[in-house]
C-alpha positions as CSV (number, residue, x, y, z in Angstrom):
1,M,6.3,26.4,15.7
2,E,2.5,26.2,15.6
3,K,0.8,22.8,16.1
4,L,-0.6,21.0,13.2
5,E,-4.4,21.3,13.4
6,I,-7.1,19.1,11.8
7,R,-10.7,20.3,12.0
8,S,-14.0,20.1,10.1
9,P,-16.1,23.1,9.1
10,A,-19.1,20.7,9.3
11,F,-19.2,20.7,13.1
12,A,-17.7,22.4,16.2
13,T,-14.6,21.1,17.9
14,G,-15.8,18.6,20.6
15,A,-19.3,18.3,19.2
16,S,-20.9,15.2,17.9
17,I,-20.5,14.3,14.3
18,P,-23.6,15.3,12.4
19,K,-25.9,12.4,11.4
20,E,-25.3,13.0,7.6
21,F,-21.7,11.9,8.2
22,T,-22.6,8.6,9.9
23,Q,-24.1,5.3,8.9
24,Q,-27.5,6.7,9.7
25,G,-26.9,9.4,7.1
26,S,-25.0,9.4,3.8
27,D,-22.0,7.7,5.5
28,M,-19.6,10.2,3.8
29,S,-16.5,11.6,5.5
30,P,-16.9,15.2,6.7
31,P,-14.8,17.8,5.0
32,L,-11.5,18.4,6.7
33,E,-9.2,21.4,7.0
34,I,-5.6,20.9,7.9
35,T,-3.5,23.9,8.9
36,N,0.0,24.5,10.2
37,I,1.6,21.7,8.2
38,P,5.3,21.7,9.0
39,K,7.6,23.0,6.3
40,G,9.1,20.1,4.3
41,T,6.2,17.7,5.0
42,Q,5.6,15.6,1.9
43,S,2.5,13.6,2.9
44,L,0.1,13.1,5.7
45,V,-1.7,10.1,7.3
46,L,-4.9,10.4,9.2
47,V,-6.5,7.5,11.2
48,C,-9.7,8.0,13.2
49,V,-10.2,5.2,15.7
50,D,-13.2,4.8,18.1
51,P,-12.4,2.5,21.0
52,D,-16.0,2.7,22.2
53,A,-17.7,1.5,19.0
54,P,-19.4,-1.9,19.5
55,D,-17.4,-4.3,17.2
56,P,-17.2,-7.8,18.5
57,E,-14.4,-8.6,16.1
58,A,-12.0,-5.8,17.2
59,V,-10.7,-4.0,20.2
60,S,-11.5,-0.7,18.5
61,Y,-13.2,0.5,15.3
62,T,-11.5,2.4,12.6
63,H,-13.9,5.0,11.1
64,L,-11.5,6.6,8.6
65,R,-8.1,6.1,7.1
66,A,-6.5,8.6,4.7
67,H,-3.0,8.0,3.6
68,E,-0.5,9.3,1.1
69,T,-2.3,12.6,1.1
70,K,-0.1,15.2,-0.4
71,A,0.8,17.9,2.1
72,N,0.2,20.8,-0.3
73,L,-3.6,20.3,-0.6
């Protein structure tokens, strides 16, 4: 079985997120490509947490949450 993979065509794996997808830019989420979704999967959940972001109110900062995403997209 191949591993589920989530990547963005907007930047290389391991690279910094381009400014246009940050608060200093348009603050829009980058496009995502999800491959190798296991057969029978009905929905997906994605949470992007940054433990290094300075947020005095939290231990870590959640940048993105996507839930109840249909698996056949």
